[in-house]
C-alpha positions in Angstrom: -0.2 -5.4 -9.5 -2.2 -2.3 -8.4 -5.7 -1.5 -9.5 -5.4 2.2 -8.6 -2.7 4.7 -7.4 -3.0 7.4 -4.8 -0.5 10.0 -3.5 0.1 9.6 0.2 2.5 10.9 2.8 5.6 8.8 2.9 6.0 7.3 6.5 9.8 7.7 6.2 10.5 11.2 4.8 7.1 12.9 4.9 7.1 13.7 1.1 4.3 12.6 -1.2 4.6 9.1 -2.5 2.7 6.9 -5.0 0.9 4.0 -3.4 -0.6 1.3 -5.6 -3.8 -0.4 -4.2 -5.4 -3.8 -5.0 -8.7 -5.2 -3.9 -8.8 -7.6 -1.0 -10.9 -10.6 -1.9 -10.7 -13.2 1.0 -13.9 -14.9 0.0 -14.0 -14.0 -3.7 -15.9 -10.8 -3.1 -14.0 -7.4 -2.7 -13.9 -6.3 0.9 -11.6 -3.2 0.7 -8.3 -2.3 -0.7 -4.7 -2.8 0.5 -1.4 -1.3 -0.5 0.6 -3.5 -2.9 3.2 -1.1 -4.4 5.0 2.0 -3.1 7.3 4.5 -4.9 8.7 7.6 -3.1 10.5 10.1 -5.2 13.1 10.5 -2.4 14.0 6.8 -2.8 12.6 5.6 0.6 12.1 1.8 0.7 9.0 1.0 2.6 7.7 -2.6 3.0 4.1 -3.7 2.6 3.8 -4.4 6.3 5.1 -0.9 7.2 2.6 0.6 4.8 -0.2 -1.3 6.4 0.8 0.0 9.8 1.2 3.5 8.5 -2.3 3.6 7.0 -3.8 1.6 9.9 -4.6 -1.4 7.7 -4.3 -5.0 8.5 -1.0 -6.5 7.2 -1.3 -8.4 3.9 0.3 -11.3 2.3 1.9 -10.0 -0.9 1.5 -13.4 -2.7 -2.3 -13.0 -2.7 
């Protein structure tokens, strides 16, 4: 579940898409945010790994 939502450029179609972000806490303390949800009005399906690459973030494990 995301903590905040921003509008970003969809890496597939170039339109604005909603990206949900959650804090990264590898040691119990927040150390940044990662994308955990994606919703493009054009219906594009983008996985979390592709989001991480698109926004130059390290890939994340969706189960954490």
